C-alpha positions as a Markdown table, in Angstrom:
| # | Residue | x | y | z |
|---|---|---|---|---|
| 1 | Met | 0.0 | 0.0 | 0.0 |
| 2 | Arg | 1.3 | 3.4 | -0.9 |
| 3 | Asn | 2.0 | 6.0 | 1.8 |
| 4 | Val | -0.3 | 8.8 | 0.5 |
| 5 | Arg | 0.3 | 12.0 | 2.3 |
| 6 | Cys | -1.3 | 15.5 | 2.1 |
| 7 | Val | 1.4 | 18.2 | 1.3 |
| 8 | Trp | -0.9 | 21.2 | 0.8 |
| 9 | Pro | -4.4 | 20.9 | 2.4 |
| 10 | Arg | -7.5 | 22.2 | 0.6 |
| 11 | Val | -5.6 | 24.4 | -1.8 |
| 12 | Thr | -8.0 | 24.0 | -4.9 |
| 13 | Glu | -11.6 | 23.9 | -5.8 |
| 14 | Leu | -10.7 | 22.2 | -9.1 |
| 15 | Gly | -7.0 | 21.2 | -9.0 |
| 16 | Glu | -5.3 | 20.3 | -12.3 |
| 17 | Gly | -2.3 | 20.4 | -14.5 |
| 18 | Pro | 0.6 | 19.4 | -12.1 |
| 19 | Ile | 3.9 | 19.8 | -13.9 |
| 20 | Trp | 7.3 | 19.2 | -12.4 |
| 21 | Ser | 9.9 | 21.9 | -13.3 |
| 22 | Ser | 13.5 | 20.7 | -13.1 |
| 23 | Ala | 14.7 | 24.3 | -13.5 |
| 24 | Asp | 13.5 | 25.2 | -10.0 |
| 25 | Asp | 12.8 | 21.8 | -8.5 |
| 26 | Ala | 9.2 | 22.7 | -7.9 |
| 27 | Leu | 5.8 | 21.5 | -8.8 |
| 28 | Trp | 3.5 | 23.9 | -10.7 |
| 29 | Phe | -0.3 | 23.3 | -10.7 |
| 30 | Val | -3.5 | 25.3 | -11.1 |
| 31 | Asp | -7.0 | 25.7 | -9.7 |
| 32 | Ile | -9.1 | 26.1 | -12.7 |
| 33 | Lys | -12.3 | 27.4 | -11.1 |
| 34 | Gly | -10.4 | 29.3 | -8.4 |
| 35 | His | -8.3 | 31.1 | -11.1 |
| 36 | Gln | -5.1 | 30.4 | -9.3 |
| 37 | Ile | -1.5 | 29.2 | -10.3 |
| 38 | His | 0.4 | 27.5 | -7.5 |
| 39 | Arg | 4.0 | 26.5 | -6.9 |
| 40 | Phe | 5.1 | 23.9 | -4.3 |
| 41 | Asp | 8.7 | 23.4 | -3.3 |
| 42 | Pro | 8.9 | 19.9 | -1.7 |
| 43 | Ala | 12.4 | 20.5 | -0.3 |
| 44 | Thr | 11.3 | 23.5 | 1.8 |
| 45 | Thr | 7.5 | 22.9 | 1.7 |
| 46 | Gly | 7.4 | 26.4 | 0.4 |
| 47 | Lys | 4.1 | 27.5 | -1.2 |
| 48 | Lys | 3.3 | 30.4 | -3.5 |
| 49 | Ser | 0.2 | 31.4 | -5.4 |
| 50 | Trp | -0.8 | 33.9 | -8.1 |
| 51 | Ser | -4.2 | 34.9 | -9.2 |
| 52 | Ala | -5.0 | 34.3 | -12.9 |
| 53 | Pro | -7.2 | 36.5 | -15.1 |
| 54 | Asp | -9.5 | 33.6 | -16.0 |
| 55 | Glu | -10.0 | 29.8 | -15.7 |
| 56 | Val | -6.4 | 28.6 | -16.0 |
| 57 | Ser | -5.9 | 24.9 | -16.9 |
| 58 | Phe | -2.1 | 24.5 | -16.9 |
| 59 | Ala | 1.2 | 26.3 | -16.5 |
| 60 | Ala | 3.9 | 24.7 | -18.6 |
| 61 | Pro | 7.5 | 26.0 | -18.1 |
| 62 | Cys | 9.4 | 27.4 | -21.1 |
| 63 | Arg | 13.1 | 26.6 | -21.7 |
| 64 | Asp | 14.0 | 30.3 | -21.8 |
| 65 | Gly | 11.9 | 31.4 | -18.9 |
| 66 | Gly | 8.2 | 32.0 | -18.1 |
| 67 | His | 5.3 | 29.6 | -18.4 |
| 68 | Val | 2.7 | 29.1 | -21.1 |
| 69 | Ile | -0.7 | 29.0 | -19.5 |
| 70 | Gly | -4.0 | 27.7 | -20.9 |
| 71 | Leu | -7.0 | 30.1 | -20.6 |
| 72 | Pro | -10.4 | 30.0 | -22.2 |
| 73 | Gly | -9.9 | 30.6 | -26.0 |
| 74 | Arg | -6.2 | 31.3 | -25.8 |
| 75 | Leu | -2.7 | 30.5 | -24.8 |
| 76 | Ala | -0.8 | 33.1 | -22.8 |
| 77 | Leu | 2.7 | 33.8 | -21.4 |
| 78 | Phe | 2.9 | 34.1 | -17.6 |
| 79 | Asn | 6.0 | 35.6 | -16.0 |
| 80 | Pro | 6.2 | 34.5 | -12.3 |
| 81 | Ser | 8.7 | 37.2 | -11.4 |
| 82 | Thr | 6.6 | 40.2 | -12.5 |
| 83 | Gly | 3.1 | 38.6 | -12.5 |
| 84 | Thr | 2.4 | 39.8 | -16.0 |
| 85 | Val | 0.4 | 37.8 | -18.6 |
| 86 | Glu | 0.6 | 38.3 | -22.3 |
| 87 | Asp | -1.7 | 36.7 | -24.8 |
| 88 | Leu | 0.1 | 34.6 | -27.4 |
| 89 | Leu | -2.6 | 33.2 | -29.7 |
| 90 | Glu | -6.3 | 32.5 | -30.0 |
| 91 | Val | -7.6 | 29.0 | -29.9 |
| 92 | Glu | -11.1 | 28.1 | -31.2 |
| 93 | Pro | -12.6 | 31.6 | -31.5 |
| 94 | Glu | -15.5 | 29.8 | -33.2 |
| 95 | Trp | -16.3 | 28.1 | -29.9 |
| 96 | Pro | -16.8 | 30.8 | -27.3 |
| 97 | Gly | -18.2 | 28.3 | -24.8 |
| 98 | Asn | -15.0 | 26.3 | -24.8 |
| 99 | Arg | -12.0 | 26.5 | -22.5 |
| 100 | Leu | -8.6 | 24.8 | -22.6 |
| 101 | Asn | -8.0 | 21.8 | -20.4 |
| 102 | Asp | -5.2 | 19.3 | -19.8 |
| 103 | Ala | -1.7 | 19.4 | -21.3 |
| 104 | Cys | 1.8 | 17.9 | -21.4 |
| 105 | Val | 5.1 | 18.7 | -23.1 |
| 106 | Asp | 7.0 | 16.1 | -25.1 |
| 107 | Ala | 10.7 | 15.5 | -25.4 |
| 108 | Lys | 10.9 | 17.8 | -28.4 |
| 109 | Gly | 9.5 | 20.7 | -26.4 |
| 110 | Arg | 6.0 | 20.6 | -28.1 |
| 111 | Leu | 2.9 | 21.3 | -26.2 |
| 112 | Trp | 0.0 | 18.8 | -26.4 |
| 113 | Phe | -3.2 | 20.2 | -25.1 |
| 114 | Gly | -7.0 | 19.8 | -25.3 |
| 115 | Ser | -10.1 | 21.9 | -25.1 |
| 116 | Met | -13.6 | 21.2 | -23.8 |
| 117 | Asp | -17.1 | 22.6 | -23.6 |
| 118 | Asn | -17.2 | 24.4 | -20.3 |
| 119 | Asp | -20.8 | 23.3 | -19.7 |
| 120 | Glu | -19.7 | 19.7 | -20.3 |
| 121 | Ser | -22.5 | 19.0 | -22.8 |
| 122 | Arg | -21.4 | 19.6 | -26.4 |
| 123 | Pro | -18.7 | 17.6 | -28.3 |
| 124 | Ser | -16.9 | 20.8 | -29.2 |
| 125 | Gly | -13.5 | 19.8 | -27.6 |
| 126 | Ala | -10.4 | 19.0 | -29.6 |
| 127 | Leu | -6.8 | 17.9 | -29.2 |
| 128 | Tyr | -3.9 | 20.0 | -30.4 |
| 129 | Cys | -0.1 | 20.0 | -30.8 |
| 130 | Trp | 1.8 | 23.4 | -30.7 |
| 131 | Asp | 5.4 | 24.0 | -31.4 |
| 132 | Gly | 5.4 | 27.8 | -31.2 |
| 133 | Ala | 4.0 | 28.3 | -34.7 |
| 134 | Ala | 1.3 | 30.9 | -35.4 |
| 135 | Ser | -1.4 | 28.4 | -34.7 |
| 136 | Pro | -1.6 | 24.9 | -33.2 |
| 137 | Arg | -2.0 | 21.8 | -35.2 |
| 138 | Leu | -5.5 | 20.1 | -34.9 |
| 139 | Cys | -5.0 | 16.4 | -34.1 |
| 140 | Asp | -8.4 | 15.1 | -33.1 |
| 141 | Arg | -11.8 | 16.5 | -32.3 |
| 142 | Asp | -15.4 | 15.8 | -31.1 |
| 143 | Phe | -14.8 | 15.5 | -27.4 |
| 144 | Val | -17.0 | 16.8 | -24.6 |
| 145 | Ile | -14.1 | 16.7 | -22.2 |
| 146 | Ser | -10.6 | 16.3 | -23.7 |
| 147 | Asn | -8.1 | 15.1 | -21.1 |
| 148 | Gly | -4.9 | 13.5 | -20.1 |
| 149 | Pro | -2.4 | 13.8 | -23.0 |
| 150 | Ala | 0.8 | 11.9 | -22.3 |
| 151 | Val | 3.7 | 10.8 | -24.5 |
| 152 | Ser | 5.5 | 7.5 | -24.3 |
| 153 | Pro | 9.2 | 7.2 | -23.2 |
| 154 | Asp | 10.3 | 6.7 | -26.9 |
| 155 | Gly | 8.2 | 9.7 | -28.0 |
| 156 | Arg | 6.4 | 7.7 | -30.6 |
| 157 | Thr | 3.0 | 7.2 | -28.9 |
| 158 | Leu | 0.4 | 9.7 | -27.6 |
| 159 | Tyr | -2.2 | 8.7 | -25.1 |
| 160 | His | -5.3 | 10.9 | -25.0 |
| 161 | Thr | -8.4 | 10.6 | -22.8 |
| 162 | Asp | -12.0 | 11.0 | -23.8 |
| 163 | Thr | -13.4 | 11.4 | -20.3 |
| 164 | Arg | -17.1 | 11.2 | -21.2 |
| 165 | Arg | -16.6 | 8.0 | -23.1 |
| 166 | Arg | -14.4 | 6.6 | -20.3 |
| 167 | Thr | -11.8 | 5.7 | -23.0 |
| 168 | Ile | -8.1 | 6.3 | -23.4 |
| 169 | Phe | -6.8 | 6.2 | -26.9 |
| 170 | Arg | -3.4 | 5.6 | -28.4 |
| 171 | Phe | -2.0 | 7.5 | -31.4 |
| 172 | Glu | 1.2 | 7.1 | -33.4 |
| 173 | Ile | 3.2 | 10.4 | -33.5 |
| 174 | Ala | 4.8 | 11.5 | -36.7 |
| 175 | Ala | 8.0 | 13.6 | -36.8 |
| 176 | Asp | 6.0 | 16.7 | -37.6 |
| 177 | Gly | 3.7 | 16.4 | -34.7 |
| 178 | Ser | 0.8 | 14.9 | -36.6 |
| 179 | Val | -0.9 | 11.8 | -35.3 |
| 180 | Glu | -2.4 | 8.7 | -36.9 |
| 181 | Gly | -3.6 | 5.2 | -36.1 |
| 182 | Lys | -6.1 | 6.1 | -33.4 |
| 183 | Arg | -7.1 | 3.1 | -31.4 |
| 184 | Thr | -8.6 | 2.3 | -28.0 |
| 185 | Phe | -6.0 | 1.5 | -25.3 |
| 186 | Ile | -8.2 | 1.0 | -22.3 |
| 187 | Glu | -11.8 | 1.6 | -21.2 |
| 188 | Ile | -12.5 | 2.5 | -17.6 |
| 189 | Pro | -15.5 | 0.6 | -16.1 |
| 190 | Glu | -18.3 | 2.7 | -14.7 |
| 191 | Asp | -17.8 | 1.6 | -11.1 |
| 192 | Ala | -14.2 | 2.9 | -11.3 |
| 193 | Gly | -15.0 | 6.6 | -12.0 |
| 194 | Trp | -14.1 | 8.8 | -15.0 |
| 195 | Pro | -10.6 | 8.9 | -16.4 |
| 196 | Asp | -9.0 | 12.3 | -16.0 |
| 197 | Gly | -5.4 | 13.3 | -16.2 |
| 198 | Thr | -2.6 | 10.8 | -16.9 |
| 199 | Ala | 1.2 | 10.5 | -16.6 |
| 200 | Leu | 3.8 | 7.9 | -17.8 |
| 201 | Asp | 6.7 | 6.4 | -15.9 |
| 202 | Ala | 10.0 | 5.3 | -17.2 |
| 203 | Glu | 8.8 | 1.8 | -17.9 |
| 204 | Gly | 6.0 | 3.2 | -20.1 |
| 205 | Arg | 3.2 | 2.4 | -17.6 |
| 206 | Leu | 0.3 | 4.8 | -17.7 |
| 207 | Trp | -1.0 | 6.2 | -14.4 |
| 208 | Val | -4.7 | 7.4 | -14.7 |
| 209 | Ala | -6.4 | 9.7 | -12.2 |
| 210 | Leu | -10.0 | 8.9 | -11.6 |
| 211 | Trp | -12.7 | 11.6 | -11.1 |
| 212 | Gly | -15.3 | 10.1 | -8.8 |
| 213 | Gly | -13.0 | 7.0 | -8.4 |
| 214 | Trp | -11.2 | 7.8 | -5.2 |
| 215 | Gly | -7.8 | 7.1 | -6.6 |
| 216 | Ile | -5.4 | 6.3 | -9.4 |
| 217 | Arg | -5.0 | 3.3 | -11.6 |
| 218 | Cys | -1.7 | 2.2 | -13.2 |
| 219 | Tyr | -1.7 | 0.2 | -16.5 |
| 220 | Ser | 1.1 | -1.6 | -18.2 |
| 221 | Pro | 2.1 | -0.7 | -21.8 |
| 222 | Ser | -0.1 | -3.6 | -22.9 |
| 223 | Gly | -3.1 | -2.2 | -21.1 |
| 224 | Glu | -3.1 | -4.6 | -18.1 |
| 225 | Leu | -4.2 | -3.1 | -14.7 |
| 226 | Val | -1.2 | -3.5 | -12.4 |
| 227 | Glu | -1.9 | -1.3 | -9.4 |
| 228 | Thr | -4.6 | 0.9 | -7.8 |
| 229 | Val | -3.7 | 3.7 | -5.4 |
| 230 | Arg | -6.5 | 4.9 | -3.1 |
| 231 | Leu | -6.8 | 8.6 | -2.0 |
| 232 | Pro | -9.0 | 10.0 | 0.8 |
| 233 | Cys | -11.2 | 12.0 | -1.6 |
| 234 | Ala | -13.3 | 11.0 | -4.6 |
| 235 | His | -12.4 | 13.6 | -7.3 |
| 236 | Val | -8.8 | 12.8 | -8.3 |
| 237 | Thr | -7.7 | 14.9 | -11.3 |
| 238 | Lys | -4.1 | 14.3 | -12.3 |
| 239 | Leu | -0.6 | 13.3 | -11.2 |
| 240 | Ala | 2.9 | 14.3 | -12.0 |
| 241 | Phe | 6.2 | 12.7 | -11.1 |
| 242 | Gly | 8.7 | 15.0 | -9.4 |
| 243 | Gly | 11.5 | 15.3 | -6.9 |
| 244 | Gln | 15.1 | 15.2 | -8.0 |
| 245 | Asp | 14.8 | 11.4 | -8.6 |
| 246 | Leu | 11.3 | 11.7 | -10.1 |
| 247 | Lys | 10.1 | 9.1 | -7.6 |
| 248 | Thr | 7.5 | 11.2 | -6.0 |
| 249 | Ala | 4.0 | 11.2 | -7.5 |
| 250 | Phe | 2.2 | 14.5 | -6.8 |
| 251 | Val | -1.6 | 14.4 | -7.2 |
| 252 | Thr | -4.2 | 17.1 | -7.6 |
| 253 | Thr | -7.8 | 16.7 | -6.4 |
| 254 | Ala | -11.0 | 18.7 | -6.3 |
| 255 | Trp | -13.9 | 19.5 | -4.0 |
| 256 | Arg | -16.0 | 20.9 | -6.9 |
| 257 | Gly | -19.0 | 18.8 | -7.7 |
| 258 | Leu | -19.3 | 17.4 | -4.2 |
| 259 | Ala | -22.6 | 17.7 | -2.3 |
| 260 | Pro | -22.3 | 19.5 | 1.0 |
| 261 | Asp | -22.5 | 16.3 | 3.0 |
| 262 | Cys | -19.9 | 14.6 | 0.8 |
| 263 | Arg | -17.6 | 17.6 | 1.1 |
| 264 | Glu | -18.0 | 17.5 | 4.9 |
| 265 | Ala | -17.1 | 13.8 | 4.8 |
| 266 | Gln | -14.0 | 14.5 | 2.6 |
| 267 | Pro | -12.3 | 17.3 | 4.5 |
| 268 | Leu | -9.1 | 16.9 | 2.4 |
| 269 | Ala | -10.8 | 17.2 | -1.0 |
| 270 | Gly | -9.0 | 19.8 | -3.1 |
| 271 | Ser | -5.7 | 19.1 | -1.4 |
| 272 | Leu | -2.3 | 18.3 | -3.1 |
| 273 | Phe | -1.1 | 14.8 | -2.2 |
| 274 | Ala | 2.1 | 12.9 | -2.7 |
| 275 | Phe | 3.3 | 9.3 | -2.6 |
| 276 | Asp | 6.5 | 7.5 | -3.4 |
| 277 | Val | 7.0 | 5.2 | -6.3 |
| 278 | Asp | 9.7 | 2.6 | -7.2 |
| 279 | Thr | 9.9 | 3.4 | -10.9 |
| 280 | Pro | 10.7 | 7.1 | -11.7 |
| 281 | Gly | 8.5 | 9.1 | -13.9 |
| 282 | Leu | 9.6 | 10.6 | -17.2 |
| 283 | Pro | 11.4 | 14.0 | -17.1 |
| 284 | Gln | 9.0 | 16.8 | -17.8 |
| 285 | Glu | 10.4 | 18.7 | -20.7 |
| 286 | Ala | 10.1 | 22.5 | -20.9 |
| 287 | Leu | 8.5 | 24.2 | -23.9 |
| 288 | Ala | 11.0 | 24.9 | -26.7 |
| 289 | Ile | 9.7 | 28.3 | -27.6 |
| 290 | Glu | 11.2 | 31.8 | -27.6 |
| 291 | Pro | 9.3 | 34.0 | -25.2 |
| 292 | Ser | 11.0 | 37.2 | -26.6 |
| 293 | Arg | 9.8 | 36.4 | -30.1 |
| 294 | Leu | 6.3 | 35.5 | -28.9 |
| 295 | Arg | 6.1 | 38.7 | -26.9 |
| 296 | His | 6.5 | 40.9 | -29.9 |
| 297 | Ala | 3.7 | 39.1 | -31.6 |
| 298 | Ala | 1.4 | 38.9 | -28.6 |
| 299 | Thr | -1.3 | 41.3 | -27.4 |
| 300 | Pro | -1.3 | 42.1 | -23.7 |
| 301 | Ser | -4.3 | 40.7 | -21.9 |
| 302 | Ala | -7.0 | 43.0 | -20.7 |
| 303 | Ser | -6.1 | 42.3 | -17.1 |
| 304 | Gly | -2.5 | 43.3 | -17.6 |
| 305 | Thr | -1.1 | 41.5 | -14.5 |
| 306 | Ile | -2.0 | 38.8 | -12.2 |
């Protein structure tokens, strides 16, 4: 049994997007509905938060500094030192009811991210790959809730979650960032919850957070269930491997969607948790974009700073 511990109690309404930054040995994650960006330093237990201008779904570090963040209808550049936010590019202006959701960065420094209907009813969500170009590449579409992109250790396979269909798909990744060969990898049974964010370890095992499922499932590269880790709250949203040896799994959770009596029975819902693993996770790459070039092309957000 894993030693699951709470490292930041009740920090989020809807925690998401944990990403380990090797540049500062810290975990970055967000509170989508709370409009917050958080940083946790496990060595010192230091905690820092910034208010975001809108629903923020991830904060991915860039190689040359700053973080690209996902906001409704756009990608933006966030500078933690100054608190400024600059819009980079529009995403799906034809779908004003959408917002961006989960994301990851592959070994080539490309951002894989999804979108979803914020009302969780229309299949208006999509999957994208972005390498800093003027617009992201559309890879797949027709999702109500797009979730959990993750790239295999060899960089040749993309896993992507269709939460509403309780299905995780596999794609083959081409050199240019296009995908092909979509096929079902695993289907999550109804009594296990809804598949949310995912992460891969160095052996290519896929760890799946379960919304409404009270934990995390780990699957082998062939799709066999090899482990289940239980958490003290129902809505588990995503995990990321961190620490200097990448053997600590950090897990975001949520209290959003819980009835008052359930929330009272789950006092740690919305906390950041951690547990130790035997096999390290994959290094989280930083985005290979040039913030200075993007700044010149960007339009400052209406909010100016956060």
